N, C-alpha and C positions, 0 to 999 in steps of 0.2 A: 108347340106352341096352340091353336089355335083346341087341341081337344083340355089343354090346362085351363084355358078359359073359360071351358062352354063345365065340366067338369067345377072352377070352384061359385060358376051361377045360380051351382043350387044348392037348395035350405040340407042337405043331407049332407054332404063331401065337407061341410061348418061341425053339423054335429057327430061322424065319425071322427073328425081328425081332432074332440075335445076331447072326444071320449080316447083316441089314442092319447095323445099327450097327456092326459090323468094318469093313464097305464104306466106310461110312458117316466111321468115323474117317477111315481107311488117303484117303478121298479132300478129305477135310477138312485134313489135314497138310502138302498140296500146296499147300492154302492160308492155312492156317499161317506159309509157310518164305514165299513171296512175300511175306505181308502183311509179317515180319519184314523181310521186306532192306528192304523201302518207308518202312519209316515208323524204321525207322534211318539215313538222312537228315535228321530231322527234331533241331532243339533234341533231348535227355533230359525236359526238364518234357512237351515235348505229346506224345512218347512211351507215353506207356500209354493220351490223349486216345484220339488217332491207334488204339493197336487193343484200343479198347473200340467205337471209333464204326468197327471193321472186323471182329470178330466182330461186332454185332448186326447189318452190311450185309444179309454174309451166312446169320447167322438170318434175315431178313426175306421174303433170297429167295429162299433154302430156302422158308421154308412158304407163301408164294402164290404161287412154283411149283408147290411141292405142291396147292393149287386148284384152281389147273385142268390140271388135271391131262387134262382131255380138248380142251384149245386144247394140248395136247403131242401128244396122241397124233394129235390132226389138220395137226401139223405133216409126219408123214411125207409123206404128196402128194404127190406131184415138180414140181414147182412149173413149171419148165426141161429142159433137157439141156446136156451140156458135153463134144464127143469121146467121145459115145456116150454118157456118165454120166447119170442121170436126179438130179438138186438137187430137195432139197425147201425146205420154211425150215427142221426139225433140223440139217439137212443149210450150208445160209446158217449158223446159227451156228454150229457144229463149227466150218465153218470160220475162220468170222468170230472166234473163241477160239481157235485155234488162232494162226491166223496174227498178231494181238494177243500171247503167250504165245510167242513165236519172235520176233516184236520186242522188248519187254522185257525178255527176256534174256539177247533177241545187246545190244541198249544198257550192261541191264550191265554186265555183262564185257567192253564193249567201257571201260567206265567204270571195273573193274578195275584193269584190265589198259596204260590210256590220258591216264587220269587225273590222271600226275601224282605220288598218296599224298598227296590232298589231303580233309581231314576235311569229309566230308558230318552231320557231326551241327552242328561250328558251327554258331553265332546269319550268321545273313543267308549260311553257306559252302550251302544246299543249295536244292531247292525250301520255296513255299511249302505251311504248315498241308493246304489244299482241295485242294490242287499233285496233293496224296499219297494227299490220303482221292478226292477222286478215280479217282487209280490202283487206289487199291485199291475201289473199287466199279463198275465192271467190272471188276473183276481176280474179284471176289466169286462176281459173274454167268457168269462162263467159267461158272469151279465148281460155282456149286449147280446148274444145268442137268447135268449132267454131272456129277450127282451124283442129282439127280430123276430124271432118263434111267436113271440104273442101281437108282437103288427103282423105279422102274415094269418096269423087269426079273428086278426079283424077289420083287417082293413081288402080290398085289392086292386089301391091306385101307388104302387111306389113314390109316384113326387108328396100325397099325402103322409106318406111313411118318414118321407126325408123330414119333409117339415113339422111334423107329433117329433123326430128325435133332436133337428136341432135347439127349439123350441123350448123341450130339456134337458137339454147341456145352459141349457144357458141362466135353467133355472137352477139348479148342478152348480154352476161356478158362484152364482150370484149367494145361496146360501151354505157354499162349500168349506169355507173357512168360518160360519157361525156351530151349523154344527163338529165341528174337530177343538172349537172354542168352551162347548158343552159341554161333549165326550169328557175329556181331558180334564175341568172344572170339577165335577162330576161323576165319580167313581162310577153307583148307584149306573147310571144312563151309560153305561160303558159297559157295563156285568148282564145287562138288561139289549140290547145291543148284540153280545156275544151270542146271550143265551137264543134272539132268535133268529141271527146270521145260522147259527149250530142248526133249529127250524128249519131253514129257509133252504139249505143243503141238503136236509135228509131229506124234504119232497122231496130233489132233483133226484138223486140217488132214487127215490120213487118210484117217484115218473120218468124213470128209468130202467120199470119193470115189465110200467105200462098201469102203476098205480098208484088213480088218481085223486089229486089231493087241492079241494079247492083253496084259493088262495088267499080266495078274502076274506079265513077267517083266521088267518094266522095272518092280517094285516089287522085286521078291525082289532084278535089278542094285543099285536107288538099298540099298536097304538092306540088300547085302554091304559092298559101298562103307563105308556109313556108318560100319559093322562097324570093320572097313579103316584106317580112317579115323579114329573116336579110338582104335585099339590105338595106330595110329602115335605120335597127341598123347601114348598117356602114355610108349610111350618116352620120347619128345623128354621127356618132367619128369623121367624116371628116370635119363633120365642127363646133361641137364643139369647139377645137382650137383658128378657124380663130373670131366663134364668142366672144372665150375668148381673141383673139388679140383683137379686137374694143373696147369692155368694159372697 
C-alpha cells in the first residue's frame, strides 16, 4: 500500500495514466462499434441486456489478462516458423483475432448489400440472443488482448493499467448506447465502421507476422472519415427541407 501512494505521488505517474487511458478509450471505441453492430441484430427489448453483458465481458477479460501479465509476456517465445517468420503464442492470437475481425466484417458488409433490406432487429428475423452474446465474447477477447498488449508496452505498473482499464470501461459504458443509436440511424456510419474494423483485422493479422503497422495512421483516417460523413449528414438534413419546399 505504501508503494502505491509513493507511485501516485510522482507527476510522471499521472502522465502515464492519462496516456494509457486515452489509448484504452481509443481501443475501446473499436470494441463498442462492433458490439453495437452485433447488438443491433437483436430485438430492441434485448439490446440493453446484450450491450451490458458485452461491456461486462470486455471489462472481465481485460482485468483477467492484466492479472496474467507474466503469462502474456511469456507468449513471445517462438513456437514454430512459417516462411522464415517465427510465430509465438502472441502472434497466433493476433492472427486468429485478425481473421475473426476480417471474417465478421466481411459477412456484415455482405449482409448489408445482399440481405435484401430485411430488418434483422425484428423478432425472429435475426440470430438468437446467446448466439450474439457468444460472438460478442469472442470479439471482446480479441480487443482485450490488444488492449493489454498496449498497456504492457506503455507502462510498467499493473495498478496504473487496472485504473486505466476501469476509466476506459466507464467511458465505454456511458457512450455505448449513444454510439449504437448513431450507427442504427445512419447506415453510412455503419459501413464506415465495418470498413475500418476490416482494416483493423488486417492490421492484427499483419502484426501476427511481425509486419508492424502504425495504429495512429488508421485511427486518424477513421476520425477524418467520420468527421466528413457527419458533415455530409448535417448537409443532407439542411438540404432536406429546401428540396421538400421546392417539390
